[in-house]
C-alpha positions as CSV (number, residue, x, y, z in Angstrom):
1,M,-6.0,9.7,-10.4
2,K,-3.9,7.1,-8.6
3,A,-0.6,8.5,-7.2
4,L,2.2,7.4,-4.8
5,V,2.2,10.0,-2.1
6,K,4.6,10.8,0.7
7,A,1.6,11.3,3.0
8,K,3.3,11.2,6.4
9,P,6.7,12.4,7.8
10,E,7.9,8.8,8.4
11,L,9.1,5.7,6.7
12,G,6.9,4.6,3.8
13,I,4.9,5.6,0.8
14,W,1.2,5.4,0.2
15,M,-1.1,5.0,-2.8
16,Q,-3.8,7.6,-2.8
17,D,-6.4,9.2,-5.0
18,V,-5.4,12.8,-5.9
19,P,-6.7,15.4,-8.4
20,V,-5.4,15.2,-12.0
21,P,-3.1,18.2,-12.4
22,S,-4.5,21.2,-14.2
23,I,-2.2,22.8,-16.7
24,E,-1.1,26.4,-17.3
25,P,-0.9,27.8,-20.9
26,N,2.8,26.9,-21.2
27,E,2.4,23.4,-19.8
28,V,1.7,19.9,-21.0
29,L,-0.2,17.0,-19.3
30,I,1.5,13.6,-19.7
31,K,-0.1,10.3,-19.2
32,V,2.5,8.2,-17.5
33,H,3.1,4.7,-18.9
34,R,6.2,3.6,-17.1
35,A,8.2,5.1,-14.2
36,S,11.3,3.9,-12.4
37,I,12.5,4.1,-8.8
38,C,15.7,5.9,-8.1
39,G,17.9,6.7,-5.1
40,T,16.2,10.0,-4.5
41,D,12.9,8.2,-4.2
42,M,14.5,5.9,-1.6
43,H,15.7,8.9,0.4
44,I,12.1,10.1,0.5
45,Y,10.8,6.7,1.2
46,R,13.1,6.3,4.2
47,W,12.5,9.9,5.3
48,D,16.1,10.6,6.0
49,D,17.6,14.0,6.9
50,W,17.9,15.2,3.3
51,A,14.2,14.3,2.6
52,Q,13.0,16.0,5.8
53,A,14.8,19.2,4.7
54,N,13.6,19.2,1.1
55,V,10.3,17.4,0.6
56,P,6.9,18.8,1.6
57,V,4.3,16.5,3.0
58,P,1.9,15.4,1.6
59,H,3.6,15.2,-1.8
60,V,3.5,13.0,-5.0
61,I,7.0,11.7,-5.7
62,G,8.8,10.2,-8.7
63,H,10.7,11.8,-11.6
64,E,11.8,9.1,-14.0
65,Y,9.2,8.2,-16.6
66,G,8.0,7.8,-20.1
67,G,4.5,8.5,-21.4
68,E,2.2,10.2,-23.8
69,V,1.0,13.8,-24.2
70,V,-2.7,14.0,-23.6
71,E,-3.3,17.8,-23.2
72,V,-1.4,20.9,-24.1
73,G,-1.7,24.5,-23.0
74,S,-2.8,27.3,-25.2
75,T,0.8,28.6,-25.9
76,V,2.4,25.2,-26.5
77,R,3.7,24.8,-30.0
78,R,6.7,22.3,-29.8
79,V,4.8,19.2,-28.8
80,S,1.4,17.8,-29.6
81,I,-1.2,15.5,-28.2
82,G,-0.3,11.8,-28.8
83,Q,3.4,12.4,-28.8
84,R,5.6,10.0,-26.8
85,V,7.8,11.9,-24.4
86,S,9.9,11.9,-21.3
87,G,10.9,15.0,-19.3
88,E,13.7,17.0,-17.8
89,G,12.9,17.0,-14.1
90,H,14.7,20.2,-13.2
91,V,12.3,23.1,-13.7
92,V,14.3,26.2,-13.9
93,G,13.7,29.9,-13.4
94,K,14.4,32.8,-15.8
95,R,15.9,35.5,-13.5
96,S,19.4,34.3,-12.7
97,R,22.6,35.1,-14.7
98,N,23.0,31.4,-15.5
99,A,19.5,31.0,-16.8
100,R,19.7,34.2,-18.9
101,S,23.0,33.0,-20.3
102,G,21.6,29.6,-21.4
103,R,23.3,27.6,-18.6
104,F,19.9,26.4,-17.3
105,H,21.3,23.4,-15.4
106,L,23.1,25.9,-13.1
107,D,20.1,28.0,-12.3
108,P,19.8,28.5,-8.5
109,D,16.0,28.8,-8.7
110,T,15.7,25.2,-9.9
111,R,12.9,23.1,-8.5
112,C,12.6,19.4,-9.0
113,I,9.7,17.2,-10.2
114,G,8.9,14.7,-7.5
115,V,10.9,16.5,-4.8
116,N,9.4,20.0,-4.4
117,L,7.0,19.9,-7.4
118,P,4.3,17.2,-7.9
119,G,5.9,14.0,-9.3
120,A,5.5,11.3,-11.9
121,F,4.6,8.2,-9.7
122,A,1.0,8.9,-10.8
123,E,-1.3,8.3,-13.8
124,Y,-0.6,11.9,-15.0
125,V,2.1,14.5,-14.5
126,C,2.2,18.1,-15.5
127,L,5.4,19.6,-17.0
128,P,6.4,22.9,-18.7
129,E,6.7,22.6,-22.4
130,F,10.3,23.7,-22.1
131,N,11.1,20.5,-20.1
132,V,9.3,18.0,-22.4
133,I,11.6,15.6,-24.3
134,P,10.1,14.2,-27.5
135,L,11.1,10.6,-28.1
136,P,11.7,8.5,-31.3
137,D,9.1,5.9,-31.9
138,S,11.8,3.2,-31.7
139,L,12.5,3.9,-28.1
140,P,10.5,1.7,-25.6
141,L,8.8,3.7,-22.9
142,E,10.4,1.6,-20.2
143,V,13.8,2.7,-21.5
144,A,12.4,6.3,-21.6
145,A,11.8,5.8,-17.9
146,I,15.5,5.4,-17.2
147,L,16.7,8.4,-19.4
148,D,16.9,10.7,-16.3
149,P,19.6,8.6,-14.6
150,L,21.3,7.8,-17.9
151,G,21.5,11.6,-18.4
152,N,23.3,11.9,-15.1
153,A,25.8,9.2,-16.3
154,V,26.3,10.9,-19.7
155,H,26.8,14.3,-18.1
156,T,29.3,13.0,-15.6
157,A,31.2,10.8,-18.0
158,L,31.5,13.4,-20.8
159,S,32.7,16.1,-18.4
160,F,36.2,15.3,-19.6
161,D,37.8,13.9,-22.7
162,L,37.7,10.1,-22.5
163,V,39.4,9.0,-25.7
164,G,42.2,6.6,-24.9
165,E,41.9,7.3,-21.2
166,D,41.9,5.0,-18.2
167,V,38.8,5.6,-16.1
168,L,38.0,4.8,-12.5
169,I,34.3,4.7,-11.4
170,T,33.7,4.5,-7.7
171,G,30.2,3.2,-7.0
172,A,28.5,0.4,-9.0
173,G,25.0,1.7,-8.6
174,P,22.8,2.1,-11.8
175,I,24.4,5.4,-12.7
176,G,27.9,4.2,-12.2
177,I,27.2,1.1,-14.4
178,M,25.6,3.3,-17.0
179,A,28.6,5.6,-16.9
180,A,30.9,2.7,-17.7
181,A,28.9,1.9,-20.8
182,V,29.0,5.6,-21.8
183,A,32.7,5.8,-21.2
184,R,33.3,2.7,-23.4
185,K,31.2,4.2,-26.1
186,A,33.1,7.5,-25.9
187,G,36.5,5.8,-26.4
188,A,37.9,5.1,-23.0
189,R,40.7,2.5,-22.8
190,R,40.6,0.7,-19.4
191,I,37.6,1.1,-17.2
192,V,37.5,0.0,-13.5
193,I,34.4,0.0,-11.2
194,T,34.8,-0.3,-7.4
195,D,32.2,-1.1,-4.8
196,I,31.6,-3.1,-1.7
197,N,28.4,-4.9,-2.8
198,P,29.2,-8.2,-4.6
199,W,25.8,-8.3,-6.4
200,R,26.2,-4.9,-7.9
201,L,29.7,-5.7,-9.1
202,D,28.5,-8.9,-10.7
203,F,25.7,-6.9,-12.4
204,A,28.1,-4.3,-13.6
205,K,30.1,-7.0,-15.2
206,R,27.0,-8.5,-16.9
207,I,26.1,-5.1,-18.3
208,N,29.7,-4.2,-19.2
209,P,31.8,-7.3,-19.9
210,H,34.7,-5.1,-20.8
211,V,35.1,-3.4,-17.4
212,H,37.3,-4.6,-14.5
213,T,35.4,-4.8,-11.2
214,V,37.1,-4.5,-7.8
215,N,35.5,-5.3,-4.5
216,V,37.6,-3.0,-2.2
217,V,36.6,-5.1,0.8
218,N,38.8,-8.0,-0.2
219,Q,41.0,-6.6,-3.0
220,R,43.5,-3.7,-3.2
221,L,42.7,-1.4,-6.0
222,Q,46.4,-0.9,-6.5
223,D,46.9,-4.6,-7.1
224,A,44.1,-4.6,-9.7
225,M,45.7,-1.7,-11.4
226,K,49.0,-3.5,-11.6
227,E,47.3,-6.6,-13.1
228,I,45.7,-4.7,-15.9
229,G,48.7,-2.5,-16.7
230,I,47.8,0.9,-15.2
231,T,51.2,2.1,-14.0
232,E,50.9,5.9,-13.4
233,G,47.3,6.2,-12.3
234,F,43.9,6.8,-13.7
235,D,43.4,9.7,-16.1
236,V,39.7,10.3,-15.3
237,G,37.8,9.5,-12.1
238,L,34.0,9.4,-11.9
239,E,32.9,9.4,-8.2
240,M,29.3,8.0,-8.0
241,S,29.1,6.7,-4.4
242,G,29.2,9.8,-2.1
243,S,31.6,7.8,0.1
244,E,34.4,9.6,1.9
245,E,36.6,6.4,1.7
246,A,35.9,6.1,-2.1
247,F,36.9,9.7,-2.8
248,A,40.1,9.4,-0.7
249,Q,41.1,6.3,-2.6
250,M,40.3,7.9,-5.9
251,V,42.6,10.8,-5.1
252,D,45.4,8.4,-4.2
253,V,45.3,6.6,-7.6
254,M,44.8,9.5,-10.0
255,I,47.6,10.4,-12.4
256,M,49.3,13.8,-11.9
257,G,47.0,16.4,-13.6
258,G,44.1,14.0,-13.7
259,N,40.4,14.9,-13.8
260,V,37.7,13.9,-11.3
261,A,33.9,14.4,-11.8
262,M,31.8,14.0,-8.7
263,L,28.1,13.1,-8.9
264,G,27.8,11.0,-5.7
265,L,26.1,13.1,-3.0
266,P,27.4,12.4,0.5
267,T,24.8,11.9,3.2
268,K,26.9,14.2,5.5
269,P,30.0,16.4,5.0
270,Y,33.3,14.7,5.0
271,K,37.0,15.7,5.0
272,A,39.2,15.6,1.9
273,D,43.0,15.8,1.6
274,F,43.3,19.0,-0.3
275,G,47.1,18.8,0.0
276,K,47.1,15.8,-2.3
277,I,44.6,17.4,-4.6
278,V,46.8,20.5,-5.0
279,L,50.1,18.6,-5.2
280,K,48.7,16.2,-7.8
281,A,47.2,19.2,-9.7
282,L,43.9,17.5,-10.0
283,T,40.8,19.1,-11.5
284,V,37.7,18.2,-9.4
285,R,34.3,19.1,-10.9
286,G,30.9,18.8,-9.2
287,I,28.1,17.4,-11.3
288,F,24.4,18.2,-10.8
289,G,21.7,16.8,-13.0
290,R,22.0,17.1,-16.8
291,Q,23.1,19.9,-19.1
292,M,19.9,21.3,-20.6
293,Y,19.7,20.3,-23.3
294,D,23.0,19.1,-24.7
295,T,23.1,16.0,-22.5
296,W,19.7,14.9,-23.8
297,Y,20.7,15.3,-27.4
298,K,24.0,13.4,-26.8
299,M,22.2,10.7,-24.9
300,L,19.5,10.1,-27.5
301,A,22.1,10.1,-30.2
302,M,24.2,7.5,-28.4
303,L,21.1,5.3,-27.9
304,D,20.3,5.7,-31.6
305,H,23.9,4.7,-32.4
306,G,24.0,1.4,-30.6
307,L,24.2,2.2,-26.8
308,D,21.9,-0.4,-25.3
309,M,20.7,0.2,-21.8
310,S,17.7,-2.1,-21.7
311,G,19.6,-4.6,-19.6
312,M,19.7,-2.1,-16.8
313,I,16.0,-2.9,-16.1
314,T,15.9,-6.0,-13.9
315,H,12.4,-5.9,-12.4
316,R,8.9,-4.8,-13.5
317,F,5.9,-4.3,-11.2
318,E,2.4,-3.0,-11.7
319,C,1.9,0.2,-9.8
320,D,-0.4,-1.4,-7.3
321,D,2.5,-3.6,-6.3
322,F,4.6,-0.6,-5.4
323,Q,5.5,-1.9,-1.9
324,A,7.1,-5.0,-3.3
325,A,9.1,-2.8,-5.6
326,F,10.3,-0.6,-2.8
327,D,11.1,-3.6,-0.6
328,L,13.3,-4.9,-3.5
329,M,15.1,-1.6,-3.8
330,E,15.9,-1.8,-0.1
331,T,17.9,-5.0,-0.7
332,G,20.3,-3.4,-3.2
333,E,20.1,-6.4,-5.4
334,C,18.5,-4.9,-8.5
335,G,19.2,-2.6,-11.4
336,K,16.4,-0.3,-12.5
337,V,12.9,-1.2,-11.2
338,I,10.0,-0.2,-13.3
339,L,6.4,0.6,-12.3
340,D,3.7,0.1,-14.9
341,W,1.0,2.8,-14.6
342,T,-1.1,1.7,-17.6
343,R,-3.0,-1.2,-15.9
């Protein structure tokens, strides 16, 4: 089969012919129809320090996809051949206290599709039945290909009560923009997104006309807060950028007793003013992946109830044109970029 492979420990990605995965009794083989490129894939493409420490070479990458079941193992009962599916990319163990307590998203033995397990930038991907997400017939498979990052947004946004709250989102990448839509759907009052990229802020406004966007390069966040009537501070902060400066600014503008959910992963450790965090009595919660499987149920229910994320997809490429897709991702001027694996 065709697959995009991190074949060398250097910048780039390569299309290669690799064997179709063989499945174990508890596994499912999925024919990939659509896949999307995410920030993790770009870390691997660039071969940065994180990728060098976590990704074997050679390795098939990619973990956001929608497709169709074409083969099932002998013990599989929950899904069937021909079913339209996506998949939870975190493959968990069964030994830890968290896993045995049903908190699968906190299992320390987790391995990730496309990172340290063979990925979905390929014609076929193999997945444990436990990880397969059946999809309604009404959901387009290109939207299925962005459920993984939407799940990050849902998990982060719903970490705290949002009804009637003022929400600050730092980082107008795809997940930050999705989180704004989720927060609105969940009942938030005022929502502000900050970034330093004008294109991303404009895109955030197109997807979420109700949000207030702030380019912190040329506008003070405090001035924007005053203009829209936020006097005491934000109730909930969603940190999506991994930026030291963004987190410091978020701490400064949170209300006493406010709540902060952190999904953005810093490229290197940074300092934080824990004195302010303590004196403002802030709750800071780290977010990793999605809750298995409560996030998936909530996400599919929200999509069924009118949450429309199709506008997040800005570009589509055939899989053979992968280099143009990755070049576009490097510019930062795109939403979700889809690769078509059916042609």
